[in-house]
FITI-518032 format. One record per residue (C-alpha): residue number from 1; residue in three letters; chain; x, y, z. Coordinates in steps of 0.5 Angstrom, whole numbers, always signed. Layout:
BEGIN
+-----+------+-----+-------+-------+-------+
: seq : type : mol :     u :     v :     w :
+-----+------+-----+-------+-------+-------+
: NUM :  ala :   A :     X :     Y :     Z :
...
+-----+------+-----+-------+-------+-------+
***
This chain:
BEGIN
+-----+------+-----+-------+-------+-------+
: seq : type : mol :     u :     v :     w :
+-----+------+-----+-------+-------+-------+
:   1 :  met :   A :   -13 :  +162 :   -83 :
:   2 :  thr :   A :    -9 :  +162 :   -77 :
:   3 :  glu :   A :    -1 :  +165 :   -77 :
:   4 :  gly :   A :    +5 :  +161 :   -76 :
:   5 :  arg :   A :    +9 :  +162 :   -70 :
:   6 :  ala :   A :   +14 :  +166 :   -75 :
:   7 :  glu :   A :   +10 :  +171 :   -78 :
:   8 :  ile :   A :    +7 :  +173 :   -71 :
:   9 :  lys :   A :   +15 :  +173 :   -69 :
:  10 :  asn :   A :   +17 :  +178 :   -75 :
:  11 :  arg :   A :   +10 :  +182 :   -74 :
:  12 :  glu :   A :   +11 :  +184 :   -67 :
:  13 :  thr :   A :   +17 :  +187 :   -64 :
:  14 :  ile :   A :   +20 :  +183 :   -59 :
:  15 :  lys :   A :   +24 :  +186 :   -53 :
:  16 :  trp :   A :   +31 :  +184 :   -50 :
:  17 :  tyr :   A :   +28 :  +181 :   -44 :
:  18 :  glu :   A :   +24 :  +177 :   -47 :
:  19 :  lys :   A :   +29 :  +173 :   -52 :
:  20 :  pro :   A :   +29 :  +166 :   -50 :
:  21 :  ser :   A :   +36 :  +167 :   -48 :
:  22 :  val :   A :   +36 :  +172 :   -43 :
:  23 :  ile :   A :   +30 :  +168 :   -40 :
:  24 :  leu :   A :   +35 :  +163 :   -39 :
:  25 :  leu :   A :   +41 :  +167 :   -36 :
:  26 :  ala :   A :   +35 :  +170 :   -32 :
:  27 :  val :   A :   +33 :  +163 :   -30 :
:  28 :  ile :   A :   +40 :  +160 :   -29 :
:  29 :  val :   A :   +42 :  +167 :   -24 :
:  30 :  leu :   A :   +35 :  +168 :   -21 :
:  31 :  gly :   A :   +32 :  +161 :   -21 :
:  32 :  pro :   A :   +24 :  +162 :   -19 :
:  33 :  leu :   A :   +25 :  +170 :   -19 :
:  34 :  ala :   A :   +26 :  +169 :   -27 :
:  35 :  ile :   A :   +18 :  +165 :   -28 :
:  36 :  pro :   A :   +15 :  +172 :   -29 :
:  37 :  leu :   A :   +20 :  +173 :   -35 :
:  38 :  ile :   A :   +18 :  +166 :   -38 :
:  39 :  trp :   A :   +11 :  +168 :   -37 :
:  40 :  arg :   A :   +11 :  +175 :   -41 :
:  41 :  ser :   A :   +15 :  +171 :   -46 :
:  42 :  pro :   A :   +11 :  +171 :   -53 :
:  43 :  val :   A :   +17 :  +166 :   -57 :
:  44 :  leu :   A :   +16 :  +161 :   -52 :
:  45 :  ser :   A :    +9 :  +156 :   -53 :
:  46 :  lys :   A :    +4 :  +155 :   -47 :
:  47 :  trp :   A :    +8 :  +148 :   -46 :
:  48 :  ile :   A :   +14 :  +151 :   -45 :
:  49 :  lys :   A :   +12 :  +156 :   -40 :
:  50 :  trp :   A :    +8 :  +151 :   -36 :
:  51 :  ser :   A :   +15 :  +146 :   -36 :
:  52 :  ala :   A :   +19 :  +151 :   -34 :
:  53 :  thr :   A :   +15 :  +153 :   -29 :
:  54 :  val :   A :   +14 :  +146 :   -26 :
:  55 :  ala :   A :   +22 :  +144 :   -27 :
:  56 :  leu :   A :   +23 :  +151 :   -23 :
:  57 :  ile :   A :   +19 :  +150 :   -17 :
:  58 :  val :   A :   +22 :  +143 :   -16 :
:  59 :  leu :   A :   +28 :  +145 :   -17 :
:  60 :  thr :   A :   +28 :  +150 :   -12 :
:  61 :  ile :   A :   +24 :  +145 :    -7 :
:  62 :  trp :   A :   +30 :  +140 :    -8 :
:  63 :  phe :   A :   +35 :  +144 :    -7 :
:  64 :  leu :   A :   +32 :  +148 :    +0 :
:  65 :  lys :   A :   +32 :  +140 :    +2 :
:  66 :  cys :   A :   +39 :  +139 :    +0 :
:  67 :  ser :   A :   +41 :  +146 :    +3 :
:  68 :  ala :   A :   +37 :  +144 :   +10 :
:  69 :  ser :   A :   +40 :  +137 :   +10 :
:  70 :  leu :   A :   +47 :  +140 :    +9 :
:  71 :  tyr :   A :   +46 :  +145 :   +15 :
:  72 :  gln :   A :   +44 :  +139 :   +20 :
:  73 :  thr :   A :   +50 :  +136 :   +18 :
:  74 :  leu :   A :   +54 :  +142 :   +18 :
:  75 :  ile :   A :   +51 :  +143 :   +25 :
:  76 :  lys :   A :   +53 :  +135 :   +28 :
:  77 :  glu :   A :   +60 :  +136 :   +25 :
:  78 :  leu :   A :   +61 :  +143 :   +28 :
:  79 :  ala :   A :   +59 :  +140 :   +35 :
:  80 :  met :   A :   +63 :  +133 :   +34 :
:  81 :  leu :   A :   +69 :  +139 :   +33 :
:  82 :  gln :   A :   +68 :  +143 :   +39 :
:  83 :  asp :   A :   +68 :  +136 :   +43 :
:  84 :  leu :   A :   +74 :  +134 :   +41 :
:  85 :  leu :   A :   +77 :  +140 :   +42 :
:  86 :  arg :   A :   +74 :  +140 :   +50 :
:  87 :  gln :   A :   +77 :  +133 :   +50 :
:  88 :  thr :   A :   +84 :  +136 :   +48 :
:  89 :  gln :   A :   +85 :  +141 :   +52 :
+-----+------+-----+-------+-------+-------+
***
């Protein structure tokens, strides 16, 4: 017979850093650095682990692209501001 997930959870002692609430907080604070915690948790199913891993990687890439775009815009705006300040002096 196969044991249900609830029976496995009751039988095993779940450490504080393997609880879903702690993992969610780690994902919010640490981003992709929390992936090992996701995979270590016995509470989460494989589907959730894979989904969370892919989502974190995609979000990280998106945030990096947005940050690079913002940086380029900032550099352009600063150059324009410097030109404007030179013209007024």
